[in-house]
C-alpha angles and dihedrals in degrees: 000000000000108000122237135222087261101044129199131264124000091350090057091054092047098046097035095050089050096046092046091053092055095093107190113233105221109239093221086076086061093056087094087074092066107113107241093219095048092104093063126115089254091070113121120253117261120256109270092236102196123209106259134209115264117250100217099189141047122242089275093054094256110147117243110249118262100189129084090016111170149099103267116121124219115280116196108299092349111100119234121240120268114260112255114252099254122181121206138183100243149162107244091204166179085185113316095325114147094018125245116341137168114268119185129191086228086076089067098052104110113164093171091046089234092149109009149355110202131031118204110203111198113194110197146165126214092231090060117097091191090056088053092052093047091049092051088052094048098049088058095058103029097097097045093046090048089067088057094051103266119127131184137216124179121198121194114215101168139031126203092318114069111246095008135090141324107215115208088244090058091051092048093050092047092052093046093047094052097034088229112209101191133051122301120196133188125231107170112223088347091280088159105032094037087084088068095055097268112147121193092215092056111059154212105030120186127202126187118200132189101223094205088075105000087244113166106239097177138004118180141159112233135037127280116246088233115026093192093054091045094054095038090057088058093046092051090051091051092048092050100043137057120242115280094226 
């Protein structure tokens, strides 16, 4: 029988106990971090954010799925949609090493689990203090969890003004400040991710993806209390269940 996000037996107790403890911190509480003067004429111009060519296959030449694309997360035994194949201008990291490059979600598709098993997509804004705290916690665990098959991608959708930007200078300062050690993409005013319910004024937004199929396991506004436990719950589910598609 196909497994569920909240599996049976001991796995259920392990995963559910962890997931239930992940009390989501509503991003509206973080609105106090918005800089009052950020709407002034001196605000930096948003990053141009050009449309980018679609990368249709993963590094092994496997085509990115085209069915069941959407933004719905898994609910019980009902599989989630597959993540759209978005492409971003991004720093691959660590830091801003190598300059801006093109990063596609097709790169993360890994049906054979040769490189990774779970992708944690963190959507953030530089005005958001909760986003800052989540990123600090993630930087500290990114390398150890990579060895277990968890990879991270952060996408900045707003700068100092909620729902607007970001400017490239804001993204650069954000990466330098946090010493980010995984890729950081740019999606100005969430013009791509907005179709999945991402709102640049309600941050952070976390998305967990099963990279075997790019199924969305979770999509939530707010930050987990413990990022490590949050992604490990998804990893255990992926390791214990067959792919949904």
